N, C-alpha and C positions, 0 to 999 in steps of 0.2 A: 800695795806698792803706793796709790794716792794717799794711803791718808800719813804712809811715811814721809810722802815728800810735802803734803797743808806740814806736818809737825816742824817737818825743816824749816821753814817758811817761817812760823806762830810756833816757841816754841809751847809756846801758856796753851796749845791744843792738845799736849798727851797726854791718855786717857783719858779721851771724848770720844765719845759713841760715832757712829758716822753721819748720824743725819742732823748732834752737836756740830758736824765740822760743817756742814751744809751740806753734805753728799745726799744722795738716792739711798735707800735701800738696798742690803743686796738682795736680789733674789735669783741669778743666778750666773754667769759669768760673761760679757760678754765685749767684743770688741770697741771701742768707742770712735766716732772719726768730727768732724764734722766739713761740708763741701758750698764753700762762698754760707759761714754761716748757721745752718741747717745742722743740728745737730743728728744720727748715723750710729745706730747703734744695730751689734749684727750679731745673731746671739745663735744656739745650733733649735731655736722657739722657732728658729727665721728663716734656713737653710729647711729646718724637714717642710716648713709652712712652703714655700718657695720651688724646693720638687718634689713634693706631693709624694712624701716617704720618709710614713711614721715616728720615732726618735725611737727602736724600739733594738735588739736585737745581742748580738754579739759583739762584742768589741777588748779587742786585747791594746794596749798599750807600754813603754816602760821595756823596748826587752833590749834594748841597745846590740842588735848585732850577737848576742851571747849565746857563743857556737854548744855551752855546755848546754842548753831549752830542749825542753822536752816538743819542742814548736817545731822544731828544725827536720823530725823525724818523717813529722805528719804534711809538713810543707814539703819537702823534696817527696816524699809517698803520690801526692796530690800533684807537682809540676815536671816532676821525672821519670814517675814511677819505679822509683830508689830509694832508696834510705839517706843514700848518701845524694850533696849536693851534685844539682851535672853546669851545665854552662846553657848562653842564653838557646846556643843552635840546640839543644836537648830537647827543647823543648817542642813539642808536636807547635803544627800552623793557628789552629783555636787558641792554642793556648798562650802561641802571640799573639795573637789577635786580644784574648782578653786582656796580656798584659799592655798590649799600646791604649786598650782605655781607659786603664786606671792611671797607668801613666799621663795621658795625656787627656782623662776628662776627666775621673772623679778624684784619685792625688795628683796631680802633674805638677809634677819637680823639677820643666824648663831650664834644666839641664841636656837632656837631650841621651843621659843613662841607661842600658834597658834593664840592669841589672838592676831586683828593687830591693828592698835593708829585710829585716825576715819579721816588722811588723807588719808590711805592703805586704810583703806574700803570705803573711794569714789573712790578709785580708782579701787574697785571691783566694785562696784558702776557701775563704764563706761560699766564694760565685761558684767555683770547680764541684762544690761538696754540696750546695746551694742548702747552705746552709745563710740562712737569713744573718746579714750583719745591721748594725749600726750606721747605715750611711752616714744622714746626717751628722752623728756625732763623728765619724773621719773627717771628715767633711771640715768640719771647724774648728779641730782640733790641726789639720794638717795648712786650714787658716792662720790657725795662731804660731805655728812655726815654724810658714815663709817672712810674717809678720819678721817676727825675733830675727829669723836670718837675717834678711836682706838687710836690716836696724845694723844686723854685725858687721856686713861687709859693705855698706852702703849697697845696694844695689839693687836699685827700681826697678822690682814684677810685677802683676799683677795678671792672677789663675781665675779662674772659674772666672774668664770674659768671654761663654754664649751667658752667666747665672748676674753674674754683676752686677749688669738694668735691675732687674729684679730684683736684686737682695738689694738694692740701694733703693730704689720702693719702694720693698715692706719700712726698711729703715729710715725714713722718713722723706725722700725724695720726689717729684713725677715721673721730668721730664727737663729739658731744656725748653724755655720760649722764649724770644728775642735775645736778649741780651742781658737773663737772667735764669737761672732753677726758678720755678718754681716748687711754693712746699705746696706738696699734698696734708690730701686726705688722715693718711696712712702719718702720715705726722703727729698730729693729735693721737691719732688710737693707742703709736708705742709708748705713749706718755706712759699710757696704762699700761701699755706691749701685747696692746689689740693689736689685731691685722690684719688683710681685709684679702679678698679672693684675688691670688694668685693673675696676672693678665692669661688672654688664651696666646699668646706665640709660645707660651711657655707647653703645653698640652702636647704630651707622650713623650718629656723628658724624663 
């Protein structure tokens, strides 16, 4: 997308490589922004390091609540102990608690809706069945989807409030000092996609 925008501004760049257009080589999908002129990069790798969880495990997406998906029967069995889909009131207290943790911490939706999508039910199924899920990938994808949705409906909402400070730290911002953001050592390291030790306040998350 950024290459297409560059070509629109300067048609002579059509057919050029990323490097020839002045962009960094593509290494992975990133959320890029800046605060007070300091560039911030958020990637799946950064999230994995911050939450101290490897970016490995099961991951399913692109289901779009498909009623014919074989996953419907799997998640219904895990959540409702039935082949048919139940209601929120049919969940046990333990599964209601897991769903609340997912909706408010792992994949926050900000809408207060208890009914999860099929993708989110599969994610919950992994926890119920004790199958290892790729949590950093789920979080990163959710961040991207939330960003796109907020742009479409002009809604300002920031998910992952408890982690955002550490994510920004890893992305290149240390803290607020006086009247300006202090440029941290993480910024220089992040230019080579290096990472620092997460700060102790996130131990145990």
